[in-house]
C-alpha positions in Angstrom: 63.6 -111.0 60.8 66.3 -108.3 61.4 65.9 -105.0 59.7 68.9 -103.0 58.4 69.0 -99.5 59.8 70.7 -96.8 57.8 72.8 -94.4 59.8 71.3 -90.9 60.0 73.1 -87.8 58.8 74.0 -86.6 62.4 75.6 -90.0 63.1 77.7 -89.8 59.9 78.9 -86.3 60.9 79.7 -87.5 64.3 82.0 -90.1 62.8 83.5 -87.9 60.1 84.3 -84.8 62.2 86.9 -86.5 64.5 88.5 -88.1 61.4 88.8 -84.8 59.5 90.2 -83.0 62.6 92.8 -85.7 63.0 93.8 -85.5 59.4 94.0 -81.7 59.6 96.2 -81.9 62.7 98.4 -84.5 61.0 98.8 -82.3 57.9 99.7 -79.2 60.1 102.2 -81.3 62.0 103.8 -82.5 58.8 103.8 -79.0 57.3 105.5 -77.6 60.4 108.1 -80.3 60.3 108.9 -79.5 56.7 109.2 -75.8 57.4 111.5 -76.4 60.4 113.8 -78.4 58.2 113.7 -75.9 55.3 116.7 -73.6 54.6 116.1 -69.9 54.7 118.8 -67.4 53.8 118.5 -63.6 53.4 121.1 -62.0 51.0 121.6 -58.3 51.0 124.2 -56.7 48.6 125.0 -53.0 48.9 127.8 -50.6 48.0 131.0 -51.0 50.0 132.3 -47.5 50.8 136.0 -48.1 51.4 137.0 -44.6 52.4 134.8 -44.8 55.5 136.7 -46.7 58.2 134.7 -49.7 59.5 135.2 -53.2 60.7 135.5 -54.6 57.2 138.2 -52.4 55.8 138.9 -49.0 54.2 140.3 -47.6 51.0 141.9 -50.0 48.6 144.1 -50.1 45.5 142.1 -50.8 42.4 143.1 -53.0 39.5 142.4 -51.5 36.1 142.3 -53.9 33.1 142.5 -52.4 29.7 141.3 -54.1 26.5 143.0 -52.8 23.4 142.5 -53.4 19.7 145.8 -53.9 17.8 147.2 -55.5 14.7 148.9 -58.1 16.8 151.6 -55.9 18.3 151.4 -53.6 21.2 154.1 -51.1 22.0 153.7 -48.8 25.0 152.7 -46.1 25.7 149.0 -46.8 25.7 147.2 -44.8 23.0 143.6 -43.7 23.4 142.6 -44.7 19.9 143.3 -48.4 20.5 141.7 -48.5 24.0 138.4 -50.2 23.6 137.4 -51.0 27.1 138.5 -50.5 30.7 137.4 -52.7 33.6 137.9 -51.7 37.2 137.6 -54.1 40.2 134.8 -53.1 42.6 133.9 -54.5 46.0 130.3 -54.9 47.3 129.3 -55.4 50.9 127.4 -58.7 51.0 125.4 -59.6 54.2 124.3 -63.3 54.3 121.9 -64.2 57.2 120.6 -67.6 58.1 117.0 -66.8 59.1 116.0 -70.5 59.2 116.1 -73.1 62.0 118.9 -75.3 60.6 122.5 -74.8 59.7 123.2 -73.6 56.1 126.4 -74.1 54.1 127.0 -71.9 51.1 128.9 -74.0 48.6 128.8 -72.0 45.3 127.7 -68.7 43.8 127.1 -67.0 40.5 126.9 -63.4 39.4 124.8 -62.1 36.5 125.4 -58.7 34.9 122.6 -57.2 32.9 120.9 -60.6 32.7 123.9 -62.6 31.5 126.5 -64.7 33.5 129.4 -62.5 34.6 132.7 -64.2 33.9 134.7 -61.4 35.6 133.5 -62.0 39.2 136.3 -63.2 41.4 134.6 -64.4 44.6 134.3 -63.4 48.2 136.8 -61.6 50.3 137.3 -60.7 54.0 139.0 -57.5 53.0 140.2 -56.5 49.5 142.7 -59.0 48.2 142.2 -61.4 51.1 140.0 -64.2 49.6 137.5 -66.3 51.5 137.2 -70.0 50.5 133.9 -71.7 50.2 132.0 -73.2 51.8 130.6 -70.6 54.3 128.7 -72.2 57.1 126.1 -70.3 59.1 124.3 -71.6 62.2 120.6 -70.6 62.7 120.3 -66.9 63.4 123.9 -66.2 62.4 125.0 -63.6 59.8 128.2 -62.9 58.1 129.4 -59.9 56.1 131.8 -60.5 53.3 133.0 -58.5 50.3 132.0 -59.6 46.8 134.3 -58.6 44.0 133.0 -57.8 40.5 134.2 -55.5 37.8 132.6 -52.3 36.5 133.0 -51.4 32.9 133.9 -47.7 32.6 132.0 -45.5 30.2 133.9 -44.0 27.3 133.7 -40.4 28.7 135.2 -41.7 32.0 138.0 -43.5 30.1 138.7 -40.2 28.4 139.0 -38.4 31.7 141.4 -41.0 33.2 143.5 -41.1 30.1 143.9 -37.3 30.0 144.8 -37.3 33.7 147.4 -40.1 33.0 145.6 -42.4 35.5 145.4 -45.5 33.4 149.2 -46.3 33.6 149.6 -45.7 37.3 148.4 -47.3 40.5 145.5 -45.5 42.2 143.0 -46.2 44.9 139.3 -46.5 44.5 139.0 -43.1 46.3 141.4 -41.6 43.7 139.4 -43.0 40.8 136.0 -41.8 42.1 137.3 -38.3 43.0 139.1 -37.9 39.7 135.8 -38.5 37.9 133.7 -36.4 40.3 136.1 -33.5 39.7 135.3 -33.8 36.0 131.6 -33.8 36.7 130.8 -37.5 36.1 130.7 -40.9 37.6 132.2 -44.2 36.3 129.2 -44.7 34.1 129.5 -41.3 32.4 126.5 -39.9 34.2 126.6 -36.1 34.9 127.0 -35.3 38.6 127.2 -32.1 40.6 129.2 -31.6 43.7 127.3 -29.9 46.5 128.9 -28.6 49.8 127.4 -30.4 52.8 129.0 -28.4 55.6 132.0 -29.1 57.9 134.2 -29.1 54.9 132.4 -32.1 53.4 130.6 -32.4 50.1 128.1 -34.7 48.4 127.2 -35.1 44.8 123.8 -34.9 43.1 122.8 -37.1 40.2 119.5 -37.5 38.3 118.7 -41.1 39.0 115.7 -41.1 36.6 118.2 -40.7 33.7 121.3 -42.4 35.2 122.7 -45.4 33.3 124.3 -48.2 35.3 125.0 -52.0 35.2 122.6 -54.3 37.1 123.9 -57.3 38.9 122.3 -60.4 40.6 124.1 -62.6 43.1 122.8 -66.1 43.4 124.0 -68.4 46.3 123.7 -72.2 46.3 123.6 -74.2 49.5 124.8 -77.7 50.1 121.2 -79.0 49.8 120.8 -77.4 46.4 118.7 -74.5 47.4 119.2 -71.1 45.8 118.9 -67.6 47.3 119.6 -64.3 45.5 119.7 -60.5 45.6 119.7 -57.9 42.8 122.0 -54.9 43.3 123.4 -51.9 41.4 125.5 -48.9 42.2 122.7 -46.5 43.1 120.4 -49.0 44.8 121.1 -47.6 48.3 120.8 -49.3 51.7 118.3 -52.0 52.5 116.3 -52.1 55.7 
C-alpha cells in the first residue's frame, strides 16, 4: 500500500522562490517598459526681459487696451473718470523640455490667472507679434524656448500715472511703460519701488516682496496623448534652476 508523503516546508520554499523571483522580474520589466513609453515634459516660465538683447528678441511695442464705462457713446479724448481698466500685453519666456525617452507633441494649452481660466492669453510667439502655430514637436532630450503672451491688468495708481503722462493714447514700448512707472516710484501692480544706483551708470529697484501684490498664472500644456504638464509663474518669481 502506497503512502502519501506531504512535502516539507523547505521543499515548498524551494518551489516558490524561483516563481516569486520570476514574477518580480516580469513586473520590473513591465514597469520599465511603461516608464520608457511615458511622456515627460518640463515646463519653466519666467520673465522675458525685452530690453536685454538675446537670441529671442529685445524691446517691443506694447498693446494697451482700455475698458471704459459710458452711457453708450464715447467721444475722444479719453477721460480718466470713465476709464475702468487697462490691460497691457506681456510676454513670458517659456522653456519646454522633453526629458522623456519618446517624442512629444504639444497640441493645446490653457492659462489660468488667479485660479480662473484666462480668456486674454493669445498663444505662443517666436518673437513679439510673430506667432507660432501648434503643434510643437520635441524629440527626446530636446528643448525649445518660446514666448507666451498674456495680459497684465494695471493697478489704478499705475493707470493714474500713465494718464497724467499722456501715455495711454500713444504708442510706447514695454521699456517706456516700465520706466515711466518706476520714475513715479511704483510698478504695474501699484507696489511701491525704490530705484537704487548699481554702478556703471546702471540702476536697480528694490521692492518689499513680502507685501507686494501681483497676479499669479498657471500654464498647462496638453500633449497629443492627452497628458498634461504645467508650471506656475508670476512677475517676481525669479529664475528657475
